[in-house]
OpenMM code with the backbone's topology and positions (N, CA, C; nanometers):
from openmm import Vec3, app, unit

residues = "MET LEU HIS THR ASP LEU PHE ASP ALA GLY ASN ASN LYS TYR GLY LEU GLY LEU TYR ILE GLY ALA VAL GLY SER ALA ASN GLU SER ASP PRO LYS VAL ILE GLN ARG SER GLY SER THR THR VAL ALA TYR GLY ILE LYS PRO ILE TYR GLY VAL GLY ILE SER TYR VAL TYR PHE TRP ASN GLY ILE PHE GLY LYS GLY LEU ASN LEU GLY ILE THR PRO ALA ALA GLY PHE ASP ASN SER ALA LYS GLY SER LEU LEU LEU GLN THR GLY TYR GLN PHE ARG".split()
positions = [
    Vec3(25.0869, -4.5101, 7.6523),
    Vec3(25.0972, -4.3482, 7.5798),
    Vec3(24.9331, -4.3561, 7.5941),
    Vec3(24.8565, -4.2259, 7.6253),
    Vec3(24.7535, -4.1992, 7.6805),
    Vec3(24.6968, -4.0512, 7.6188),
    Vec3(24.6050, -4.0278, 7.5125),
    Vec3(24.5974, -3.9247, 7.4699),
    Vec3(24.4267, -3.8523, 7.5580),
    Vec3(24.4372, -3.7199, 7.5868),
    Vec3(24.3258, -3.6577, 7.6457),
    Vec3(24.2526, -3.5954, 7.5529),
    Vec3(24.2934, -3.5073, 7.4261),
    Vec3(24.2223, -3.4171, 7.3735),
    Vec3(24.1123, -3.5225, 7.2496),
    Vec3(24.0803, -3.5954, 7.3430),
    Vec3(23.9604, -3.6632, 7.2144),
    Vec3(23.8513, -3.5907, 7.1529),
    Vec3(23.7545, -3.5368, 7.2477),
    Vec3(23.6372, -3.4089, 7.2126),
    Vec3(23.6837, -3.2863, 7.2163),
    Vec3(23.7295, -3.2366, 7.2791),
    Vec3(23.8125, -3.0868, 7.2702),
    Vec3(23.9236, -3.0970, 7.3332),
    Vec3(23.9775, -3.0082, 7.2564),
    Vec3(24.1675, -2.9672, 7.3481),
    Vec3(24.1457, -2.9245, 7.4641),
    Vec3(24.0466, -2.8517, 7.5159),
    Vec3(24.0319, -2.7912, 7.6589),
    Vec3(23.9776, -2.8877, 7.6979),
    Vec3(23.9741, -2.9953, 7.7200),
    Vec3(23.8794, -3.1027, 7.7631),
    Vec3(23.9702, -3.2357, 7.8405),
    Vec3(24.0257, -3.2182, 7.9042),
    Vec3(24.1184, -3.3601, 7.9780),
    Vec3(24.0263, -3.4598, 8.0562),
    Vec3(23.9146, -3.4859, 8.0289),
    Vec3(23.8485, -3.5837, 8.1415),
    Vec3(23.8849, -3.7338, 8.0616),
    Vec3(23.8715, -3.7171, 7.9322),
    Vec3(23.8729, -3.8556, 7.8443),
    Vec3(24.0015, -3.8965, 7.8210),
    Vec3(24.0532, -3.9846, 7.8218),
    Vec3(24.1493, -4.0410, 7.7885),
    Vec3(24.1618, -4.2118, 7.6816),
    Vec3(24.2626, -4.2051, 7.5828),
    Vec3(24.2216, -4.2940, 7.5048),
    Vec3(24.4188, -4.3495, 7.4622),
    Vec3(24.3833, -4.4862, 7.4708),
    Vec3(24.5657, -4.5170, 7.4847),
    Vec3(24.5640, -4.6305, 7.3801),
    Vec3(24.6795, -4.6753, 7.4389),
    Vec3(24.7278, -4.7935, 7.3493),
    Vec3(24.7633, -4.9100, 7.4761),
    Vec3(24.7148, -5.0767, 7.5191),
    Vec3(24.7755, -5.1205, 7.5768),
    Vec3(24.8549, -5.2349, 7.4914),
    Vec3(24.9564, -5.2843, 7.5516),
    Vec3(25.0606, -5.3528, 7.4913),
    Vec3(25.1054, -5.4625, 7.6011),
    Vec3(25.0672, -5.5970, 7.6636),
    Vec3(25.0806, -5.6905, 7.7521),
    Vec3(25.0079, -5.7881, 7.7805),
    Vec3(25.0419, -5.8866, 7.8942),
    Vec3(24.9422, -5.9593, 7.9266),
    Vec3(24.7693, -5.9747, 7.9522),
    Vec3(24.7256, -5.9930, 7.8493),
    Vec3(24.5561, -6.0310, 7.8072),
    Vec3(24.4996, -6.0999, 7.8722),
    Vec3(24.5725, -6.2410, 7.9013),
    Vec3(24.4860, -6.3810, 7.9699),
    Vec3(24.6452, -6.4296, 8.0537),
    Vec3(24.6021, -6.5629, 8.0744),
    Vec3(24.6752, -6.6841, 8.0627),
    Vec3(24.5947, -6.8396, 8.0294),
    Vec3(24.7049, -6.8961, 8.0428),
    Vec3(24.6580, -7.0466, 7.9695),
    Vec3(24.7547, -7.1499, 8.0342),
    Vec3(24.6972, -7.2707, 8.0812),
    Vec3(24.7956, -7.3731, 8.1191),
    Vec3(24.9027, -7.4179, 8.0210),
    Vec3(24.9999, -7.4595, 8.0680),
    Vec3(25.1308, -7.4834, 7.9760),
    Vec3(25.0647, -7.6229, 7.9374),
    Vec3(25.0743, -7.6834, 7.8102),
    Vec3(25.0759, -7.8320, 7.7845),
    Vec3(25.1817, -7.9372, 7.7989),
    Vec3(25.2426, -7.8454, 7.8286),
    Vec3(25.3972, -7.9180, 7.8367),
    Vec3(25.4211, -7.9706, 7.9998),
    Vec3(25.4096, -8.0814, 8.0490),
    Vec3(25.4714, -8.0914, 8.1964),
    Vec3(25.5695, -8.0555, 8.2296),
    Vec3(25.6549, -7.9892, 8.3537),
    Vec3(25.7645, -7.9731, 8.3933),
    Vec3(25.7665, -8.1004, 8.5310),
    Vec3(25.8549, -8.1975, 8.5247),
    Vec3(25.9054, -8.2660, 8.5757),
    Vec3(26.0050, -8.2276, 8.7072),
    Vec3(25.9707, -8.2384, 8.8202),
    Vec3(26.0570, -8.2163, 8.9310),
    Vec3(26.1156, -8.2894, 8.9956),
    Vec3(26.2523, -8.3207, 9.0152),
    Vec3(26.2965, -8.4361, 9.0798),
    Vec3(26.3681, -8.3489, 9.2272),
    Vec3(26.2684, -8.4464, 9.3435),
    Vec3(26.3053, -8.4492, 9.4950),
    Vec3(26.3648, -8.5352, 9.5270),
    Vec3(26.4245, -8.5245, 9.6644),
    Vec3(26.5163, -8.6659, 9.6933),
    Vec3(26.3967, -8.7679, 9.7547),
    Vec3(26.4223, -8.8394, 9.6779),
    Vec3(26.3154, -8.9759, 9.6438),
    Vec3(26.2000, -8.9473, 9.5907),
    Vec3(26.1079, -8.8405, 9.5507),
    Vec3(26.0260, -8.8715, 9.5297),
    Vec3(26.0235, -8.7712, 9.3482),
    Vec3(25.9299, -8.7859, 9.2602),
    Vec3(25.8953, -8.7099, 9.1281),
    Vec3(25.7793, -8.6623, 9.1169),
    Vec3(25.7698, -8.5347, 9.0652),
    Vec3(25.6590, -8.4335, 9.0686),
    Vec3(25.6313, -8.4282, 8.9239),
    Vec3(25.5067, -8.4096, 8.8873),
    Vec3(25.4746, -8.3488, 8.7534),
    Vec3(25.4179, -8.2827, 8.7562),
    Vec3(25.4593, -8.1116, 8.7204),
    Vec3(25.3558, -8.0121, 8.7458),
    Vec3(25.3433, -7.9370, 8.6448),
    Vec3(25.1970, -7.8533, 8.5992),
    Vec3(25.1818, -7.7778, 8.4680),
    Vec3(25.1902, -7.6450, 8.5466),
    Vec3(25.2500, -7.5845, 8.4206),
    Vec3(25.2403, -7.4407, 8.4855),
    Vec3(25.1436, -7.2982, 8.3957),
    Vec3(25.1354, -7.2126, 8.4618),
    Vec3(25.0406, -7.1137, 8.3757),
    Vec3(25.1271, -7.0198, 8.3160),
    Vec3(25.1322, -7.0018, 8.1922),
    Vec3(25.1791, -6.8656, 8.1012),
    Vec3(25.1174, -6.7601, 8.0697),
    Vec3(25.1487, -6.6711, 8.0649),
    Vec3(25.0993, -6.5414, 8.0154),
    Vec3(25.0079, -6.5449, 7.8620),
    Vec3(24.9177, -6.4939, 7.8175),
    Vec3(24.8629, -6.4356, 7.6793),
    Vec3(24.9382, -6.3097, 7.6712),
    Vec3(25.0114, -6.2928, 7.5954),
    Vec3(25.0529, -6.1556, 7.5343),
    Vec3(24.9345, -6.0911, 7.4429),
    Vec3(24.9424, -5.9667, 7.4335),
    Vec3(24.8582, -5.8991, 7.3302),
    Vec3(24.8271, -5.7544, 7.3307),
    Vec3(24.7217, -5.7213, 7.2272),
    Vec3(24.6961, -5.5622, 7.2309),
    Vec3(24.5524, -5.5074, 7.2685),
    Vec3(24.5192, -5.4096, 7.3102),
    Vec3(24.4120, -5.3439, 7.3200),
    Vec3(24.4109, -5.1798, 7.3255),
    Vec3(24.3007, -5.1307, 7.3348),
    Vec3(24.2335, -5.0370, 7.3216),
    Vec3(24.2193, -4.9596, 7.4578),
    Vec3(24.2510, -4.8881, 7.4975),
    Vec3(24.2324, -4.8399, 7.6407),
    Vec3(24.1344, -4.6970, 7.6457),
    Vec3(24.0503, -4.6819, 7.7297),
    Vec3(23.9994, -4.5723, 7.7248),
    Vec3(23.9331, -4.5362, 7.8712),
    Vec3(24.0030, -4.4163, 7.9497),
    Vec3(24.0357, -4.3718, 8.0694),
    Vec3(23.9328, -4.2053, 8.1128),
    Vec3(23.8266, -4.2375, 8.2048),
    Vec3(23.7707, -4.1489, 8.2464),
    Vec3(23.8493, -4.0866, 8.3723),
    Vec3(23.9001, -3.9563, 8.3934),
    Vec3(23.9077, -3.8922, 8.4674),
    Vec3(23.8288, -3.7993, 8.5347),
    Vec3(23.8023, -3.8377, 8.6975),
    Vec3(23.6881, -3.7001, 8.7162),
    Vec3(23.7127, -3.5928, 8.7528),
    Vec3(23.8485, -3.5183, 8.7675),
    Vec3(23.9305, -3.4072, 8.7939),
    Vec3(24.0123, -3.3789, 8.7183),
    Vec3(24.0227, -3.4222, 8.5651),
    Vec3(24.1262, -3.4501, 8.4816),
    Vec3(24.2103, -3.5175, 8.5032),
    Vec3(24.3027, -3.5079, 8.3958),
    Vec3(24.4445, -3.5801, 8.3799),
    Vec3(24.5004, -3.5163, 8.4932),
    Vec3(24.5421, -3.4082, 8.4999),
    Vec3(24.6344, -3.3473, 8.6382),
    Vec3(24.6279, -3.3446, 8.7274),
    Vec3(24.4664, -3.3720, 8.7434),
    Vec3(24.3606, -3.2966, 8.8903),
    Vec3(24.3836, -3.4260, 8.9922),
    Vec3(24.3961, -3.4325, 9.1441),
    Vec3(24.3468, -3.5350, 9.1932),
    Vec3(24.2343, -3.6138, 9.1598),
    Vec3(24.2365, -3.7230, 9.1831),
    Vec3(24.0735, -3.7870, 9.2008),
    Vec3(24.1167, -3.8961, 9.1473),
    Vec3(23.9830, -3.9979, 9.0909),
    Vec3(23.9352, -4.1589, 9.0960),
    Vec3(23.9200, -4.1262, 8.9234),
    Vec3(23.9794, -4.2295, 8.8816),
    Vec3(23.9523, -4.2919, 8.6922),
    Vec3(23.9278, -4.3849, 8.6852),
    Vec3(23.8692, -4.4326, 8.5834),
    Vec3(23.8330, -4.5692, 8.5696),
    Vec3(23.8279, -4.5989, 8.4211),
    Vec3(23.8345, -4.6882, 8.4290),
    Vec3(23.9115, -4.7450, 8.2844),
    Vec3(23.8691, -4.8569, 8.2027),
    Vec3(23.8520, -4.8832, 8.0781),
    Vec3(23.8078, -4.9906, 8.0054),
    Vec3(23.9184, -5.0572, 7.8876),
    Vec3(23.9311, -5.1981, 7.8986),
    Vec3(24.0276, -5.1961, 7.7840),
    Vec3(23.9885, -5.3194, 7.7433),
    Vec3(23.9421, -5.3616, 7.5629),
    Vec3(23.9380, -5.4730, 7.5111),
    Vec3(24.0698, -5.4672, 7.4297),
    Vec3(24.0815, -5.6247, 7.4332),
    Vec3(24.2247, -5.6612, 7.4405),
    Vec3(24.2342, -5.8127, 7.3644),
    Vec3(24.2597, -5.8179, 7.2790),
    Vec3(24.3096, -5.9398, 7.2576),
    Vec3(24.4690, -6.0175, 7.2299),
    Vec3(24.4914, -6.1465, 7.2070),
    Vec3(24.6101, -6.2066, 7.2517),
    Vec3(24.5952, -6.3195, 7.1232),
    Vec3(24.7099, -6.3670, 7.1177),
    Vec3(24.6917, -6.5390, 7.0464),
    Vec3(24.8093, -6.6221, 7.1232),
    Vec3(24.7145, -6.7235, 7.1471),
    Vec3(24.7973, -6.8776, 7.1598),
    Vec3(24.7185, -7.0068, 7.1322),
    Vec3(24.7817, -7.0510, 7.0070),
    Vec3(24.7145, -7.1131, 6.9283),
    Vec3(24.6084, -7.0838, 6.8335),
    Vec3(24.5596, -6.9997, 6.8667),
    Vec3(24.3914, -6.9339, 6.8170),
    Vec3(24.3954, -6.7774, 6.9302),
    Vec3(24.2521, -6.7352, 6.8595),
    Vec3(24.2766, -6.5861, 6.9172),
    Vec3(24.2093, -6.5873, 7.0787),
    Vec3(24.2221, -6.5071, 7.1522),
    Vec3(24.1816, -6.4998, 7.3103),
    Vec3(24.1304, -6.3392, 7.3286),
    Vec3(23.9576, -6.3306, 7.3361),
    Vec3(23.9666, -6.2513, 7.3591),
    Vec3(23.9377, -6.1871, 7.5081),
    Vec3(23.9871, -6.0385, 7.5552),
    Vec3(23.9241, -6.0193, 7.7261),
    Vec3(23.9048, -5.8950, 7.7058),
    Vec3(23.8571, -5.8801, 7.7968),
    Vec3(23.8115, -5.7193, 7.8753),
    Vec3(23.8725, -5.6868, 8.0239),
    Vec3(23.9891, -5.5868, 8.0120),
    Vec3(24.0306, -5.5544, 8.1350),
    Vec3(24.0225, -5.4235, 8.1993),
    Vec3(23.9505, -5.4104, 8.3145),
    Vec3(23.9357, -5.3265, 8.3519),
    Vec3(23.9831, -5.2134, 8.4500),
    Vec3(23.9994, -5.1338, 8.4979),
    Vec3(24.1069, -5.0590, 8.5941),
    Vec3(24.0538, -4.9467, 8.6211),
    Vec3(24.0685, -4.9397, 8.7613),
    Vec3(24.0096, -4.8358, 8.8587),
    Vec3(24.1534, -4.7258, 8.9127),
    Vec3(24.1657, -4.6511, 8.9586),
    Vec3(24.3013, -4.5624, 8.9430),
    Vec3(24.2238, -4.4195, 9.1293),
    Vec3(24.3709, -4.3905, 9.1775),
    Vec3(24.3575, -4.2385, 9.1819),
    Vec3(24.4694, -4.1907, 9.2025),
    Vec3(24.4314, -4.0120, 9.1400),
    Vec3(24.5697, -3.9705, 9.1532),
    Vec3(24.6003, -3.9192, 9.2848),
    Vec3(24.6984, -3.8854, 9.2893),
    Vec3(24.6974, -3.8080, 9.4604),
    Vec3(24.8422, -3.6882, 9.4138),
    Vec3(24.8247, -3.6471, 9.3074),
    Vec3(24.8602, -3.5408, 9.2745),
    Vec3(24.8228, -3.3527, 9.2700),
] * unit.nanometer
topology = app.Topology()
chain = topology.addChain("A")
for resn in residues:
    res = topology.addResidue(resn, chain)
    for name in ("N", "CA", "C"):
        topology.addAtom(name, app.Element.getBySymbol(name[0]), res)
């Protein structure tokens, strides 16, 4: 969800939203054993770290106009301890 009436109800160039999803990744500590004909392989996987963040997006021509938009989201997730990350976003609207 993204709200664009942050500073002025008539200005829809600034958006504030809530991000819920993957905010990073970590190596799995438990190895996976893969059995193939005549050989055994031990593999470590990468698992996502899920968390939340507050996103800010700037729309050059407003949220309803064509054009470039840029955003930033400071986020935090938890995997045995707190993990912080900074997500950057760029996009273009074609409508």
